[in-house]
C-alpha positions in Angstrom: 24.1 -15.3 -6.9 20.5 -15.4 -5.5 17.7 -13.3 -6.9 17.3 -10.3 -4.7 14.6 -7.7 -5.1 14.7 -4.0 -4.3 11.3 -2.3 -4.1 11.1 1.3 -5.1 8.2 3.8 -5.1 8.2 6.3 -7.8 5.9 8.7 -5.9 8.2 8.8 -2.9 10.0 12.0 -2.0 13.3 10.2 -1.9 15.0 9.8 -5.3 15.3 6.3 -7.0 19.0 6.3 -6.4 18.5 7.0 -2.7 15.8 4.2 -2.4 18.1 1.7 -4.0 21.0 2.6 -1.6 18.7 2.5 1.5 17.3 -0.9 0.5 20.8 -2.4 0.1 22.2 -0.9 3.2 19.2 -2.1 5.3 19.6 -5.7 3.9 23.3 -5.7 4.8 22.9 -4.3 8.3 19.9 -6.5 9.0 22.1 -9.5 8.2 19.9 -10.6 5.2 23.0 -10.4 3.0 25.9 -12.6 4.1 29.6 -11.8 3.9 31.1 -11.9 0.4 27.6 -12.4 -1.1 27.4 -11.2 -4.7 25.0 -8.4 -5.5 23.1 -8.3 -8.8 24.9 -6.5 -11.6 23.9 -2.9 -12.4 22.4 -4.1 -15.7 20.3 -6.8 -14.0 19.2 -4.5 -11.2 18.2 -1.8 -13.6 16.2 -4.2 -15.7 14.4 -5.7 -12.7 13.5 -2.2 -11.3 12.7 -0.6 -14.6 15.1 2.3 -14.1 18.1 3.5 -16.0 21.4 1.8 -15.5 23.1 5.1 -14.6 20.8 5.4 -11.6 21.9 2.0 -10.3 25.6 2.7 -11.1 25.5 5.9 -9.1 23.8 4.1 -6.1 26.4 1.3 -6.3 29.2 3.8 -6.5 28.0 5.5 -3.3 28.0 2.2 -1.5 31.5 1.4 -2.8 32.8 4.8 -1.5 31.2 4.1 1.9 32.6 0.6 2.2 29.4 -1.4 2.0 30.3 -3.0 -1.3 33.5 -4.1 -3.0 34.0 -4.4 -6.8 36.0 -7.3 -8.3 37.2 -7.1 -11.9 35.2 -9.4 -14.2 33.3 -10.8 -11.3 30.9 -8.1 -10.0 29.9 -6.5 -6.8 30.0 -8.1 -3.4 29.1 -7.3 0.2 32.2 -5.9 1.8 33.7 -7.9 4.7 34.2 -4.8 6.9 30.6 -3.7 6.4 29.5 -6.7 8.5 32.1 -6.6 11.3 29.7 -5.1 13.8 26.5 -6.7 12.4 24.7 -9.5 14.3 22.4 -11.5 12.0 18.8 -11.1 13.1 15.6 -12.7 12.0 13.5 -10.2 10.0 11.2 -8.3 12.3 7.7 -7.2 11.4 7.4 -3.5 10.9 5.5 -1.7 13.7 1.9 -1.0 12.7 1.2 2.7 12.3 -2.2 3.8 13.4 -4.6 4.0 10.5 -2.4 2.0 8.2 -1.8 -1.6 7.3 -4.4 -4.4 7.3 -5.9 -5.9 10.5 -6.4 -9.6 9.8 -8.0 -10.3 13.2 -11.2 -8.8 12.0 -11.4 -11.2 9.1 -10.5 -14.5 10.8 -13.5 -16.8 11.5 -11.6 -18.9 14.0 -8.4 -18.6 16.2 -6.7 -22.0 16.4 -3.3 -20.3 17.3 -4.8 -19.3 20.6 -5.6 -22.9 21.6 -3.3 -24.8 24.0 -1.4 -27.5 22.2 1.1 -30.2 23.0 4.6 -28.7 22.7 7.7 -30.9 22.1 11.2 -29.8 21.3 12.4 -30.6 17.8 15.9 -31.5 19.1 14.5 -34.2 21.5 17.3 -36.6 20.4 19.9 -34.4 22.0 18.5 -35.0 25.5 19.9 -37.8 27.6 16.5 -39.2 28.7 13.9 -38.5 26.1 10.7 -39.9 27.6 8.8 -38.3 24.7 5.7 -39.8 23.1 5.1 -40.5 19.4 8.7 -40.7 18.2 10.6 -43.8 17.0 13.8 -45.4 17.8 15.8 -45.2 14.6 17.8 -48.3 15.6 14.6 -50.4 15.3 13.5 -49.1 11.9 14.2 -51.4 9.0 15.8 -48.7 6.8 17.2 -51.1 4.2 13.8 -52.7 3.6 12.0 -49.3 3.5 14.6 -48.0 1.0 14.1 -51.0 -1.2 10.4 -50.5 -1.2 10.9 -46.8 -2.0 13.2 -47.8 -4.9 10.6 -50.1 -6.3 7.8 -47.6 -5.9 9.8 -45.0 -7.7 10.8 -47.3 -10.5 9.6 -47.2 -14.1 7.1 -50.0 -13.5 4.9 -47.9 -11.3 5.9 -44.5 -12.8 2.3 -43.6 -13.6 0.9 -44.7 -10.2 2.9 -42.1 -8.3 3.5 -39.3 -10.9 -0.2 -38.9 -11.9 -2.8 -36.8 -10.2 -5.3 -39.3 -9.0 -7.8 -36.6 -7.8 -9.8 -38.2 -5.0 -8.6 -41.8 -5.3 -6.1 -43.7 -3.2 -3.5 -46.2 -4.1 -5.5 -49.5 -4.7 -2.6 -51.6 -3.4 -2.5 -49.7 -0.1 -6.2 -49.9 0.3 -6.0 -53.7 -0.3 -3.3 -54.1 2.3 -5.2 -52.1 4.9 -8.3 -54.2 4.2 -6.5 -57.6 4.1 -3.7 -57.2 6.6 -4.4 -54.5 9.1 -8.2 -54.4 9.7 -8.7 -58.2 10.2 -6.3 -58.0 13.2 -8.9 -55.7 14.8 -11.8 -57.9 13.8 -12.9 -55.4 11.1 -14.2 -56.5 7.7 -14.6 -53.7 5.1 -14.8 -53.2 1.4 -12.6 -50.9 -0.6 -15.2 -48.1 -0.8 -15.4 -48.1 3.0 -11.8 -47.1 3.5 -10.2 -43.7 3.0 -6.5 -43.0 3.2 -5.7 -39.8 5.1 -2.7 -37.6 5.9 -2.4 -39.3 9.3 -5.1 -39.9 11.9 -5.2 -36.1 12.5 -6.4 -35.5 9.0 -9.1 -38.1 9.4 -10.4 -36.6 12.6 -10.5 -33.1 11.1 -12.4 -34.4 8.0 -14.9 -36.2 10.2 -15.4 -33.2 12.4 -16.0 -31.0 9.4 -18.6 -33.4 8.1 -20.4 -34.3 11.4 -20.0 -31.3 13.7 -21.7 -27.9 13.4 -22.4 -25.0 15.8 -25.4 -26.9 17.4 -23.8 -30.4 17.5 -23.3 -31.9 20.9 -20.0 -33.8 21.2 -18.9 -36.0 24.1 -15.2 -37.0 24.6 -13.0 -38.4 27.3 -11.5 -36.4 30.2 -8.6 -36.5 30.2 -8.3 -37.0 26.5 -6.6 -36.3 23.3 -6.1 -32.5 23.2 -5.8 -32.1 19.5 -9.3 -33.6 18.8 -10.7 -31.5 21.7 -9.3 -28.4 19.9 -10.8 -29.5 16.6 -14.2 -30.0 18.1 -14.0 -26.7 19.8 -13.4 -24.9 16.5 -16.8 -26.2 15.3 -19.0 -26.2 18.3 -19.2 -24.8 21.8 -21.1 -27.9 23.0 -18.2 -30.2 24.0 -18.9 -32.4 27.1 -15.9 -33.8 28.9 -16.8 -37.3 30.2 -14.7 -38.7 33.1 -12.5 -41.7 32.5 -12.1 -44.5 35.1 -10.1 -47.7 35.3 -12.3 -49.1 32.4 -12.0 -46.1 30.1 -14.8 -43.8 29.1 -17.6 -43.8 31.6 -21.2 -43.8 30.5 -23.2 -41.3 32.6 -26.6 -40.1 31.4 -25.0 -37.0 30.1 -23.6 -39.0 27.2 -27.1 -39.9 26.0 -27.6 -36.3 24.8 -24.6 -36.3 22.5 -24.7 -36.4 18.7 -21.0 -37.5 18.4 -18.9 -39.5 20.9 -15.2 -39.7 20.6 -13.3 -42.5 22.4 -10.0 -44.4 22.5 -11.3 -47.7 23.9 -8.4 -50.0 23.2 -5.7 -47.9 24.8 -7.2 -44.7 26.4 -5.3 -41.5 25.7 -3.5 -40.7 27.9 -4.3 -43.0 30.9 -3.6 -46.2 28.9 -6.6 -48.1 30.4 -8.5 -50.5 28.1 -12.3 -50.5 27.9 -13.6 -54.0 28.6 -16.1 -55.8 26.3 -19.1 -55.3 28.6 -18.7 -51.5 28.5 -18.1 -51.5 24.8 -21.4 -53.3 24.2 -23.1 -50.9 26.6 -21.8 -47.9 24.6 -23.1 -49.4 21.4 -26.4 -50.1 23.0 -26.6 -46.4 24.1 -25.6 -45.2 20.6 -28.5 -47.2 19.1 -31.0 -46.1 21.7 -30.1 -42.4 21.8 -29.1 -42.1 18.1 -25.5 -40.9 18.3 -22.4 -41.9 16.3 -19.0 -43.0 17.7 -15.6 -42.1 16.5 -13.1 -44.7 17.6 -9.5 -43.6 17.5 -7.4 -46.8 17.6 -4.1 -44.9 17.6 -1.8 -47.7 18.9 -3.5 -50.7 17.4 -0.3 -52.5 16.7 1.4 -52.1 20.1 -0.6 -54.7 22.2 2.1 -57.2 23.3 0.8 -58.0 26.8 -2.7 -59.5 26.5 -4.9 -60.9 23.8 -6.4 -57.9 21.9 -10.0 -56.9 22.6 -12.0 -56.6 19.4 -12.3 -53.0 18.0 -15.5 -51.2 18.8 -16.0 -51.0 15.0 -16.0 -54.8 14.8 -18.9 -55.1 17.2 -21.0 -52.5 15.4 -24.0 -53.9 13.6 -25.7 -50.6 12.7 -22.8 -48.7 11.0 -22.6 -46.1 13.8 -18.9 -46.5 14.5 -16.2 -44.7 12.5 -12.8 -46.3 12.9 -9.6 -44.2 12.7 -6.2 -45.7 12.5 -2.6 -44.6 11.7 0.5 -46.1 10.3 2.7 -43.5 12.0 3.1 -45.3 15.3 4.6 -48.4 13.8 6.4 -46.9 10.8 7.4 -43.3 11.5 5.4 -40.1 12.3 6.9 -38.2 9.5 5.2 -40.5 7.0 1.8 -38.9 7.7 -0.4 -41.8 6.5 -3.6 -42.8 8.3 -7.0 -44.1 7.3 -10.6 -44.2 8.4 -13.2 -46.9 8.0 -16.9 -46.0 7.8 -20.0 -46.8 5.8 -19.5 -46.0 2.1 -21.9 -43.1 2.1 -19.8 -41.3 4.7 -16.5 -42.3 3.0 -17.8 -40.8 -0.3 -18.4 -37.5 1.4 -15.1 -37.6 3.3 -13.3 -38.4 0.0 -14.9 -35.4 -1.7 -14.0 -33.1 1.2 -10.4 -34.4 1.3 -10.2 -33.6 -2.4 -11.0 -30.0 -1.7 -8.4 -29.9 1.1 -5.4 -31.9 -0.2 -6.7 -34.0 -3.1 -5.0 -37.2 -1.8 -2.0 -38.4 0.2 1.3 -38.4 -1.8 1.2 -41.3 -4.2 4.8 -42.3 -3.8 4.4 -42.6 0.0 1.2 -44.6 -0.5 2.9 -47.1 -2.9 6.0 -47.4 -0.7 3.9 -48.2 2.3 1.8 -50.6 0.3 4.9 -52.5 -0.8 6.3 -52.5 2.7 3.1 -54.2 3.9 2.7 -56.6 1.0 6.2 -57.9 1.3 5.8 -58.7 4.9 8.3 -56.1 6.2 5.6 -54.5 8.4 4.8 -57.8 10.1 8.5 -58.3 10.8 8.7 -54.8 12.2 5.8 -55.3 14.5 7.4 -58.4 16.0 10.7 -56.5 16.5 8.8 -53.6 18.1 6.9 -55.9 20.4 10.1 -57.5 21.7 11.8 -54.1 22.2 8.7 -52.5 23.7 8.0 -55.4 26.0 11.5 -55.1 27.4 11.3 -51.3 27.9 7.8 -51.7 29.4 9.1 -54.1 32.0 12.1 -52.0 32.8 10.1 -48.8 33.2 7.4 -50.6 35.2 10.1 -51.8 37.6 11.8 -48.5 37.8 8.6 -46.6 38.6 7.7 -49.2 41.2 11.1 -48.8 42.8 11.6 -45.0 42.6 8.0 -43.7 42.4 5.8 -46.4 44.1 2.1 -46.2 43.6 2.5 -43.3 41.1 1.3 -45.2 38.0 -0.7 -48.3 36.9 1.1 -50.7 34.6 -0.6 -50.6 31.2 -2.3 -53.9 30.6 -2.4 -53.2 26.8 1.3 -52.5 26.5 1.6 -49.4 24.3 4.5 -47.1 24.5 3.9 -44.9 27.6 3.0 -44.8 31.3 0.6 -42.2 32.8 2.1 -41.0 36.1 0.5 -39.3 39.0 2.8 -37.1 41.0 2.3 -35.7 44.5 -0.8 -33.6 44.8 1.1 -30.3 45.1 3.2 -31.0 42.1 3.0 -28.8 39.0 4.1 -31.0 36.1 4.7 -28.0 33.8 7.2 -26.7 36.3 8.7 -30.2 36.7 9.0 -30.5 32.9 11.2 -27.3 32.7 13.4 -28.3 35.6 13.8 -31.9 34.3 14.6 -30.7 30.8 17.5 -28.7 32.2 18.8 -32.1 33.5 18.4 -33.8 30.2 15.1 -35.4 31.0 12.1 -34.9 28.7 8.6 -35.6 30.0 5.2 -34.6 28.8 3.2 -32.6 31.4 -0.4 -33.9 31.6 -2.3 -30.6 32.1 -2.8 -30.3 28.4 -4.8 -33.6 28.3 -7.5 -32.1 30.6 -10.1 -29.7 29.2 -11.6 -28.6 32.5 -10.7 -25.3 34.1 -10.0 -27.0 37.5 -8.0 -29.8 36.1 -5.2 -31.4 38.2 -1.6 -30.4 37.3 0.3 -33.3 38.9 -0.1 -35.8 36.1 2.5 -36.4 33.4 3.4 -39.0 30.8 6.6 -41.0 30.3 7.0 -42.7 27.0 9.7 -45.3 26.1 9.4 -45.7 22.3 12.4 -43.6 21.5 14.7 -44.1 24.5 17.5 -46.7 24.8 16.4 -49.4 27.3 19.7 -49.0 29.1 18.8 -45.4 30.0 15.3 -45.9 31.3 16.1 -46.9 34.9 18.7 -44.1 35.4 16.3 -41.5 33.8 13.4 -42.5 36.1 15.7 -42.4 39.2 16.9 -38.9 38.2 13.4 -37.8 37.6 12.3 -39.1 41.0 15.1 -37.1 42.6 13.9 -34.0 40.7 10.4 -34.4 41.9 11.6 -34.4 45.5 13.1 -30.9 44.9 9.6 -29.4 44.8 8.2 -27.9 48.0 5.9 -30.2 49.9 7.4 -33.4 48.8 
């Protein structure tokens, strides 16, 4: 029996008995009470409402007479089967607002993030035949046994205090050590423990940095097209967000960028076009930052998925003045539900970020931190990276060939590798409409309009990811998608 509350008002014109009856009838007819569900005893109901037991008995008796309840000897009262024969369970609906009553929250809100356009992905993506969806993992590639063993160790008595205690603003020292010794050196970054902060994914890191660095008058510059979530975050803090075009070498450097206070970029693997910023442009960006006094946020969101060419050093590794803030995530190689990321910055900024994080969430879950730390320290992460590289390389080649065959000249093969292709459809194509038609055929794509912040942005771009789709399905999925594109007028 679940706890179930009936609310009564003693100053109402209706009697207490009537109010109890109406509340129970409404719950039954609205589908909130299931068939054969037990109802609190008359004694318990009377006690919870602060009324006499006789009042409840009379209300229950009326419901028995009308067939809403049934009584079972030595068992109690239950919702009658026949009472729900014509009832269709519904989600609770908000009561209509009566003029002059209720509370209008819109007048109190200082921002409206719900009105922003965001990337939308179906939760049941695994049920689609061809899920070209970005950011998800292939469960067949994940080393479940090794992760389970690390979780078992992390939750053992040996480290009981490390994950049960509230550590306030501090991170798991073993995870910080693994990030510093195993992950950052691959990107050419050297850092001390007090220059690293563990976050609830890269998203949390970006929000913390925006909160600390961006105010109403701050000028921000970011890539166009670019990461929509960070554009939304910036827009909540300042109206001065400049969208800087991207070319075949990543973020361009027009004079407009010189006026910025903060520049956001994804140089290693531009989001979403997949192009890589060459060393010369990286050095020019750093030179501009020093000359015009702006800081750079480098989002290295797929730092472990370069399986094609030698990795270009992270922008942070080339920074001699401490102007670059590096943001990374473990979600792309482990799994997105883990929600573990990190940022690397001068210790003065990390100290402020740590203090702000404490006010927001205190710290990332200690058990997740320790499990991830063990996974890294025992070499399982390195093994996983090698496995992903082999699988992604194969899928990258298959998708590249399929696009070349069925959609020639629609995309550029990512030289970095990564887990997706950025595709340009015919000029007349609306990728949002394409996405709906394709989904009905079992194909999931990501329409590209959301990646553009400009009002006159093109609508014919979309992204095809291959991290979570079986390699045997890629060619057939691309072929079916190409046939779907041809259904649109003007093709």
